[in-house]
Every structure is written in structure tokens, then in C-alpha cells.
C-alpha positions as CSV (number, residue, x, y, z in Angstrom):
1,M,-9.0,-20.6,-11.0
2,N,-5.7,-19.2,-12.9
3,P,-5.0,-15.6,-12.1
4,A,-3.5,-15.4,-15.5
5,K,-6.9,-16.5,-17.2
6,Q,-8.8,-14.0,-15.2
7,G,-6.7,-10.9,-15.7
8,F,-5.4,-10.6,-12.4
9,W,-2.3,-11.2,-10.9
10,P,-1.9,-10.5,-6.9
11,L,0.0,-7.4,-5.7
12,F,3.4,-8.2,-3.5
13,L,5.4,-6.0,-2.3
14,H,8.4,-6.4,-0.2
15,S,8.2,-6.8,3.2
16,D,10.6,-4.3,4.4
17,N,8.5,-1.3,2.5
18,T,5.3,-2.5,3.3
19,K,5.9,-3.0,6.8
20,K,6.9,0.7,7.0
21,A,3.9,1.8,4.8
22,I,1.2,-0.5,6.4
23,L,-0.5,1.3,9.3
24,K,-3.0,-0.4,11.6
25,T,-6.1,0.5,13.7
26,Q,-7.9,-2.1,15.7
27,N,-10.3,-2.7,13.0
28,E,-8.1,-2.0,9.6
29,E,-5.0,-1.6,8.0
30,Y,-4.1,1.1,5.5
31,V,-1.7,2.8,3.4
32,Y,-0.8,6.3,2.2
33,T,-0.5,6.7,-1.5
34,V,-0.6,9.8,-3.2
35,I,-2.8,11.4,-5.8
36,E,-2.0,14.9,-7.5
37,N,0.4,15.5,-4.8
38,K,-1.8,14.9,-2.2
39,P,-1.8,11.8,0.2
40,K,-4.8,9.5,0.1
41,R,-5.5,6.9,3.1
42,V,-6.6,3.6,1.5
43,V,-7.4,0.7,3.3
44,V,-5.9,-2.8,2.3
45,E,-6.4,-6.2,2.8
46,T,-3.3,-8.2,3.3
47,G,-2.7,-11.9,2.4
48,I,0.1,-13.9,2.4
49,V,3.6,-12.8,3.9
50,N,6.6,-15.3,2.6
51,N,10.0,-15.1,1.8
52,G,10.1,-11.3,2.2
53,L,6.9,-10.6,0.3
54,V,3.4,-9.3,2.0
55,Q,0.3,-9.6,-0.3
56,I,-2.2,-7.0,-1.1
57,K,-5.0,-8.5,-1.7
58,K,-7.5,-5.3,-2.0
59,G,-6.8,-1.5,-1.9
60,L,-3.9,-1.0,-4.1
61,K,-3.0,-1.4,-7.9
62,T,0.6,-2.2,-9.2
63,G,2.3,1.1,-9.5
64,D,0.7,2.8,-6.6
65,P,3.0,5.1,-4.8
66,L,3.5,4.6,-1.4
67,I,4.4,6.8,1.5
68,V,6.7,4.9,3.9
69,K,8.6,7.4,5.8
70,G,6.8,10.3,7.7
71,H,3.3,8.4,6.9
72,E,2.4,8.4,10.4
73,Y,2.2,12.1,10.5
74,V,0.4,12.7,7.4
75,D,-2.5,15.1,6.9
76,E,-4.8,14.3,3.4
77,N,-5.1,18.0,2.9
78,S,-1.3,18.6,2.8
79,E,0.8,18.4,-0.4
80,V,3.4,16.0,-0.8
81,K,6.9,15.8,-3.2
82,I,7.8,12.5,-4.6
83,V,11.4,11.4,-3.9
84,N,12.9,8.5,-5.0
């Protein structure tokens, strides 16, 4: 199957950012994204890790902002400010 013909390209993130962003429990991997200035926990499925990239197979789409610093302490009821 050609992903371009299906209208789907896999999402790859640079591993430095992804390693910081992905949190793990015994049963799942997850990240925090931001929706309307609120953090939202999103379960992700990772795939290939190669040449400094990590594939996110499920859970995120291109352009979703990730919290990569302080995400270990995030409360979904708090408000966040995006800083570049």
C-alpha cells in the first residue's frame, strides 16, 4: 500500500523532542498536547525508531503542539502558555 495514495503519511518526530515528550506507564505511552490552552493527555502508539526519528503511528497528527518540558507535572485542569 502506498501511503500517498491513501492520503496518509506517517508522522515522525525527532527523537530528542519525542523522548522528552513521551511518558510511559506499565500499559501505555502518552504525551501531552495543548487544546484551547489546556493540556490534554493523548495515548500514542510508537513505531519505527531510526536515524534520530520516532514514528507516531496513532494518537497525534501533524502540527499538534507537544509539551516537552515540565510535562511530568502537568494537570489537565491547569492552563498552559505555549512558548517557542
